[in-house]
N, CA, C and O atoms as a GROMACS GRO file, in nm:
protein
  248
    1MET      N    1  -5.089   4.851  -1.002
    1MET     CA    2  -5.111   4.986  -0.952
    1MET      C    3  -5.117   4.983  -0.799
    1MET      O    4  -5.190   4.903  -0.741
    2LYS      N    5  -5.040   5.069  -0.736
    2LYS     CA    6  -5.039   5.077  -0.590
    2LYS      C    7  -5.146   5.177  -0.545
    2LYS      O    8  -5.155   5.287  -0.598
    3ILE      N    9  -5.225   5.137  -0.449
    3ILE     CA   10  -5.332   5.222  -0.396
    3ILE      C   11  -5.276   5.307  -0.282
    3ILE      O   12  -5.204   5.256  -0.195
    4ALA      N   13  -5.308   5.434  -0.283
    4ALA     CA   14  -5.260   5.527  -0.180
    4ALA      C   15  -5.318   5.491  -0.043
    4ALA      O   16  -5.423   5.428  -0.033
    5GLU      N   17  -5.246   5.533   0.060
    5GLU     CA   18  -5.291   5.515   0.198
    5GLU      C   19  -5.313   5.652   0.260
    5GLU      O   20  -5.266   5.754   0.209
    6VAL      N   21  -5.385   5.654   0.372
    6VAL     CA   22  -5.409   5.778   0.444
    6VAL      C   23  -5.275   5.843   0.478
    6VAL      O   24  -5.185   5.777   0.530
    7GLY      N   25  -5.263   5.972   0.448
    7GLY     CA   26  -5.140   6.045   0.476
    7GLY      C   27  -5.048   6.060   0.356
    7GLY      O   28  -4.959   6.145   0.356
    8ASN      N   29  -5.069   5.977   0.252
    8ASN     CA   30  -4.988   5.990   0.131
    8ASN      C   31  -5.018   6.121   0.060
    8ASN      O   32  -5.130   6.172   0.069
    9ILE      N   33  -4.919   6.174  -0.009
    9ILE     CA   34  -4.940   6.290  -0.094
    9ILE      C   35  -4.949   6.240  -0.237
    9ILE      O   36  -4.860   6.168  -0.284
   10ILE      N   37  -5.056   6.277  -0.306
   10ILE     CA   38  -5.076   6.232  -0.443
   10ILE      C   39  -5.083   6.350  -0.537
   10ILE      O   40  -5.110   6.464  -0.497
   11GLU      N   41  -5.060   6.321  -0.665
   11GLU     CA   42  -5.073   6.421  -0.770
   11GLU      C   43  -5.174   6.369  -0.871
   11GLU      O   44  -5.175   6.250  -0.904
   12PHE      N   45  -5.257   6.458  -0.919
   12PHE     CA   46  -5.361   6.420  -1.015
   12PHE      C   47  -5.398   6.540  -1.099
   12PHE      O   48  -5.355   6.652  -1.072
   13ARG      N   49  -5.477   6.517  -1.200
   13ARG     CA   50  -5.531   6.620  -1.287
   13ARG      C   51  -5.434   6.734  -1.316
   13ARG      O   52  -5.456   6.847  -1.272
   14GLU      N   53  -5.329   6.705  -1.389
   14GLU     CA   54  -5.235   6.807  -1.437
   14GLU      C   55  -5.169   6.890  -1.327
   14GLU      O   56  -5.164   7.012  -1.335
   15GLY      N   57  -5.120   6.823  -1.224
   15GLY     CA   58  -5.038   6.892  -1.125
   15GLY      C   59  -5.102   6.925  -0.992
   15GLY      O   60  -5.032   6.973  -0.903
   16LEU      N   61  -5.231   6.902  -0.976
   16LEU     CA   62  -5.292   6.925  -0.845
   16LEU      C   63  -5.236   6.823  -0.747
   16LEU      O   64  -5.212   6.707  -0.783
   17GLN      N   65  -5.215   6.864  -0.623
   17GLN     CA   66  -5.164   6.775  -0.521
   17GLN      C   67  -5.248   6.785  -0.395
   17GLN      O   68  -5.310   6.888  -0.368
   18GLY      N   69  -5.249   6.678  -0.318
   18GLY     CA   70  -5.322   6.678  -0.194
   18GLY      C   71  -5.284   6.561  -0.106
   18GLY      O   72  -5.213   6.470  -0.148
   19ILE      N   73  -5.333   6.566   0.018
   19ILE     CA   74  -5.307   6.461   0.116
   19ILE      C   75  -5.430   6.371   0.124
   19ILE      O   76  -5.542   6.419   0.138
   20VAL      N   77  -5.407   6.241   0.116
   20VAL     CA   78  -5.516   6.144   0.123
   20VAL      C   79  -5.572   6.142   0.265
   20VAL      O   80  -5.498   6.120   0.361
   21GLU      N   81  -5.703   6.164   0.276
   21GLU     CA   82  -5.769   6.161   0.407
   21GLU      C   83  -5.845   6.032   0.431
   21GLU      O   84  -5.857   5.986   0.545
   22LYS      N   85  -5.897   5.972   0.322
   22LYS     CA   86  -5.974   5.849   0.337
   22LYS      C   87  -5.959   5.767   0.210
   22LYS      O   88  -5.956   5.821   0.099
   23VAL      N   89  -5.949   5.636   0.226
   23VAL     CA   90  -5.937   5.545   0.113
   23VAL      C   91  -6.067   5.467   0.102
   23VAL      O   92  -6.108   5.400   0.196
   24ASN      N   93  -6.130   5.475  -0.015
   24ASN     CA   94  -6.251   5.399  -0.043
   24ASN      C   95  -6.219   5.286  -0.140
   24ASN      O   96  -6.104   5.272  -0.183
   25GLU      N   97  -6.317   5.205  -0.174
   25GLU     CA   98  -6.294   5.091  -0.262
   25GLU      C   99  -6.240   5.133  -0.398
   25GLU      O  100  -6.147   5.070  -0.450
   26ASN      N  101  -6.296   5.237  -0.456
   26ASN     CA  102  -6.257   5.279  -0.591
   26ASN      C  103  -6.192   5.416  -0.598
   26ASN      O  104  -6.154   5.461  -0.706
   27SER      N  105  -6.177   5.484  -0.484
   27SER     CA  106  -6.128   5.621  -0.487
   27SER      C  107  -6.068   5.661  -0.353
   27SER      O  108  -6.074   5.588  -0.254
   28VAL      N  109  -6.010   5.781  -0.353
   28VAL     CA  110  -5.959   5.841  -0.229
   28VAL      C  111  -6.020   5.980  -0.213
   28VAL      O  112  -6.053   6.045  -0.312
   29ILE      N  113  -6.033   6.024  -0.089
   29ILE     CA  114  -6.075   6.160  -0.060
   29ILE      C  115  -5.948   6.237  -0.024
   29ILE      O  116  -5.870   6.195   0.062
   30VAL      N  117  -5.928   6.351  -0.092
   30VAL     CA  118  -5.803   6.424  -0.085
   30VAL      C  119  -5.825   6.564  -0.031
   30VAL      O  120  -5.917   6.634  -0.073
   31ASP      N  121  -5.738   6.606   0.062
   31ASP     CA  122  -5.738   6.743   0.115
   31ASP      C  123  -5.646   6.827   0.027
   31ASP      O  124  -5.525   6.805   0.023
   32LEU      N  125  -5.704   6.923  -0.044
   32LEU     CA  126  -5.627   7.006  -0.137
   32LEU      C  127  -5.559   7.125  -0.071
   32LEU      O  128  -5.478   7.192  -0.135
   33THR      N  129  -5.590   7.154   0.054
   33THR     CA  130  -5.531   7.270   0.120
   33THR      C  131  -5.381   7.253   0.141
   33THR      O  132  -5.313   7.347   0.184
   34TYR      N  133  -5.329   7.137   0.112
   34TYR     CA  134  -5.185   7.108   0.119
   34TYR      C  135  -5.106   7.198   0.024
   34TYR      O  136  -4.992   7.235   0.053
   35MET      N  137  -5.166   7.234  -0.090
   35MET     CA  138  -5.095   7.313  -0.192
   35MET      C  139  -5.078   7.458  -0.146
   35MET      O  140  -5.170   7.517  -0.089
   36ASN      N  141  -4.960   7.513  -0.172
   36ASN     CA  142  -4.932   7.652  -0.134
   36ASN      C  143  -5.027   7.750  -0.202
   36ASN      O  144  -5.066   7.850  -0.142
   37ASN      N  145  -5.064   7.722  -0.327
   37ASN     CA  146  -5.148   7.814  -0.404
   37ASN      C  147  -5.296   7.777  -0.399
   37ASN      O  148  -5.373   7.816  -0.486
   38PHE      N  149  -5.336   7.703  -0.296
   38PHE     CA  150  -5.474   7.655  -0.286
   38PHE      C  151  -5.575   7.770  -0.294
   38PHE      O  152  -5.673   7.761  -0.369
   39ARG      N  153  -5.554   7.876  -0.220
   39ARG     CA  154  -5.650   7.988  -0.217
   39ARG      C  155  -5.665   8.054  -0.353
   39ARG      O  156  -5.773   8.102  -0.387
   40ASN      N  157  -5.560   8.058  -0.431
   40ASN     CA  158  -5.566   8.121  -0.563
   40ASN      C  159  -5.643   8.037  -0.665
   40ASN      O  160  -5.693   8.092  -0.764
   41LEU      N  161  -5.654   7.908  -0.643
   41LEU     CA  162  -5.717   7.818  -0.740
   41LEU      C  163  -5.869   7.815  -0.731
   41LEU      O  164  -5.936   7.767  -0.822
   42GLU      N  165  -5.923   7.866  -0.622
   42GLU     CA  166  -6.069   7.869  -0.601
   42GLU      C  167  -6.132   7.729  -0.616
   42GLU      O  168  -6.230   7.711  -0.689
   43LEU      N  169  -6.074   7.633  -0.547
   43LEU     CA  170  -6.124   7.496  -0.546
   43LEU      C  171  -6.186   7.465  -0.410
   43LEU      O  172  -6.162   7.535  -0.312
   44ASP      N  173  -6.268   7.359  -0.406
   44ASP     CA  174  -6.317   7.310  -0.277
   44ASP      C  175  -6.198   7.254  -0.199
   44ASP      O  176  -6.096   7.216  -0.258
   45ALA      N  177  -6.210   7.248  -0.069
   45ALA     CA  178  -6.100   7.201   0.016
   45ALA      C  179  -6.072   7.052  -0.004
   45ALA      O  180  -5.959   7.008   0.016
   46ARG      N  181  -6.173   6.976  -0.041
   46ARG     CA  182  -6.158   6.831  -0.060
   46ARG      C  183  -6.218   6.788  -0.192
   46ARG      O  184  -6.309   6.851  -0.245
   47THR      N  185  -6.165   6.678  -0.244
   47THR     CA  186  -6.219   6.621  -0.367
   47THR      C  187  -6.201   6.470  -0.365
   47THR      O  188  -6.125   6.417  -0.284
   48VAL      N  189  -6.270   6.402  -0.455
   48VAL     CA  190  -6.261   6.258  -0.468
   48VAL      C  191  -6.186   6.226  -0.597
   48VAL      O  192  -6.214   6.284  -0.702
   49VAL      N  193  -6.089   6.134  -0.588
   49VAL     CA  194  -6.009   6.097  -0.705
   49VAL      C  195  -6.009   5.946  -0.717
   49VAL      O  196  -5.980   5.875  -0.621
   50ASN      N  197  -6.042   5.896  -0.836
   50ASN     CA  198  -6.040   5.753  -0.864
   50ASN      C  199  -5.897   5.700  -0.855
   50ASN      O  200  -5.802   5.772  -0.887
   51HIS      N  201  -5.882   5.576  -0.813
   51HIS     CA  202  -5.749   5.515  -0.800
   51HIS      C  203  -5.672   5.517  -0.932
   51HIS      O  204  -5.549   5.521  -0.931
   52LYS      N  205  -5.741   5.514  -1.044
   52LYS     CA  206  -5.676   5.512  -1.175
   52LYS      C  207  -5.618   5.648  -1.214
   52LYS      O  208  -5.539   5.658  -1.307
   53ASN      N  209  -5.657   5.754  -1.142
   53ASN     CA  210  -5.628   5.890  -1.188
   53ASN      C  211  -5.528   5.967  -1.103
   53ASN      O  212  -5.526   6.091  -1.109
   54TYR      N  213  -5.445   5.899  -1.025
   54TYR     CA  214  -5.344   5.970  -0.947
   54TYR      C  215  -5.216   5.891  -0.941
   54TYR      O  216  -5.212   5.772  -0.973
   55LYS      N  217  -5.109   5.960  -0.900
   55LYS     CA  218  -4.985   5.890  -0.868
   55LYS      C  219  -4.939   5.936  -0.731
   55LYS      O  220  -4.958   6.051  -0.692
   56ILE      N  221  -4.878   5.844  -0.658
   56ILE     CA  222  -4.831   5.875  -0.523
   56ILE      C  223  -4.697   5.948  -0.535
   56ILE      O  224  -4.603   5.898  -0.598
   57ILE      N  225  -4.690   6.064  -0.475
   57ILE     CA  226  -4.566   6.144  -0.478
   57ILE      C  227  -4.482   6.118  -0.354
   57ILE      O  228  -4.360   6.104  -0.363
   58LYS      N  229  -4.548   6.110  -0.239
   58LYS     CA  230  -4.477   6.087  -0.114
   58LYS      C  231  -4.562   5.998  -0.024
   58LYS      O  232  -4.680   6.026  -0.001
   59GLU      N  233  -4.502   5.892   0.026
   59GLU     CA  234  -4.575   5.802   0.115
   59GLU      C  235  -4.565   5.852   0.259
   59GLU      O  236  -4.465   5.911   0.299
   60SER      N  237  -4.671   5.826   0.335
   60SER     CA  238  -4.672   5.869   0.475
   60SER      C  239  -4.573   5.784   0.555
   60SER      O  240  -4.543   5.670   0.520
   61ILE      N  241  -4.524   5.844   0.659
   61ILE     CA  242  -4.427   5.774   0.745
   61ILE      C  243  -4.501   5.723   0.867
   61ILE      O  244  -4.569   5.799   0.936
   62GLY      N  245  -4.488   5.596   0.892
   62GLY     CA  246  -4.551   5.538   1.010
   62GLY      C  247  -4.687   5.500   0.982
   62GLY      O  248  -4.756   5.449   1.070
   0.00000   0.00000   0.00000
């Protein structure tokens, strides 16, 4: 399993997407405001996702 890096875009929990802001030992902190429909979902701006529960959609450049 590849662990996400800061700036990667990940997908988790049935289609939610976000940008990784911080990588911890067992999880990442994700900024959900990346999604176009963020305001409609009534979610917090950030969430924590375990490394086992996401897939990397786009890797950061540089």
